[in-house]
N, C-alpha and C positions, 0 to 999 in steps of 0.2 A: 578237844576243843580246836576249832580252826583258827587261823591267824586273824580272820575277820572277827570272830567272837572274842578272841583275846584282845584285839584292838578296841572293841566296843567296851570291854570291861575296864581297861586301863586308862582310857581317856574319859575323864569326868566331864570336861567342858567341850563336848563334841559339837561340831557343826554337821548338820545332816540335811539331806534333801532326798525325798522319795518321789519317784515318777513311775508312770505306767506306759509301756509301749504296746500298742495294739497290733502294730505292723512293724516290719523291719525298716520301713521308710520313716517311722517316728524317731529312729535312732539319730538321724541327722540333727534334729532340734535338740536332742538330749546331749549331743556332743558340745553344742554351743553352751548349754547350761552347765555342763561339766567344766568347761574351760573358765567360765565365770566363777563357778564354785571353787575351783582349784586355785585360782590366783596364780602365784608363782610356782606352785607345786608341779613337778613334772613326772613323778613316779606314781603310777596308777596300778594298783593291785586289783585284779579281777577275780572274783569268787563266784561260783555257781556250779550246779550239777552239769554233767555232760549234756550238751545240746541246749544249754540255757541261753546262749547267745554271746559268750565272751568274745569269740572271734568275729561275730557279726558286729559287735560294738566296736572292735578294733578296726574293722573295715570302714565303718562310718566315720571313725576318728580320722583315718587316713584320707578318706574322701574330702573331709573338711579342709585338709591341708593340701588338697590337689596332688596327692601322691600319684605318680604315673605307673608305678610298679603294680603287679598283680598281688594283692594282699591275700595270703593264705595262712592257715594255722601252722606254726613251726613245731608241730608235734615231734617230728623226727629230726629236724635240724636243730631244735631247741631255741634258736634265735634267728629271727629274720630282721633285716635292716631295710628301711624304706627312706628314700630321700625326697625332700621337697624344698622349694625356694620360699623363704619367708617374705614378709612385706617389704623388707629392706633390700631384697635381692640376694640375700645370703643363703647358701645351701645349708640345710639342717637335716638331722637324722631322727627318725623314730625307730626305737628298738621294740620289737614284739617278741616276748619270751613265753614259752610254754614249758613249765617245769614239771608237768605231770609225770614224766618218766624218770625224774631224778629220785634217787633213794636216800641221799644224804647231803648234808651241807658241804661235805668235802667234794662231792660231784659238782655242786654249784660253784665252789671255788675253782674247780677244774675248767669250767666254761668261762671263767673270768667275770663272775657275777658282780663283783665290786666295781669293775670298769663300767658296767652298764648303770648300776645304781648311782654312781657319782659322776656321770658323764655330762651332766647339765643338758642332756637331750631328753625328749619325751621317752619314757620307758613304760610300756604296758606289759604287765606280768600276769599270765594266766597260771593258776594253781600255785600261788605264792607261799603256801603254808610251810614248805620245806626250808624257806629262807627267812622265816619270821624274825629270827634273832639277828639277822643281818640288815633288816630294813631300817632306813633312816626314819626319824620321827615325822618328817614333813611330807607325808604321802597322802594320797586319796585312795580309800578303799571303795570298791564298787561291788555290791552283792546283787547278783541277778537271780531272780526266782521265777519259776514258771507258775503262772496262775491257772486255776481250773479251766478258764476259757482260752488257754494257750497264749494269752498276752503275757508280758514280762513286767514284773515289778523290779525297778532298778533303784537301789538305795546307794547314795553317795555319803560317805563319812570321812571327816578329817578332824584333826585336832584343832 
């Protein structure tokens, strides 16, 4: 069972929003909906098959905040950090983690996972299953599925 499925089962009173993206350009509007859906939650767990669009969603998320850095998948670095200036003029950070290559929770501790989870910065985590037991309760799960017409179903879930 994936962390997304586990989250679905343990949260009785879930908040959910389901959207369909026909093109990558549709993701920009979905980021706005995500931010409204998430409220004060800043930990976002992204689930989906390889090629489903987890990194594409993260790129759209970073574009929303006018991140100047080139946004790429942190498959080999495990963590990428992106800076942006918020509406008050303060520099903020977005952490983008790809945990696909981790084999254990101990390896997650080794990269300082708790520092990211409790940083009060936005933290987008691809392949979060390995750290399910470490995840705080106040997160948003996003499940991205590829539909037969190659569009993407994007499901937001939170407690």
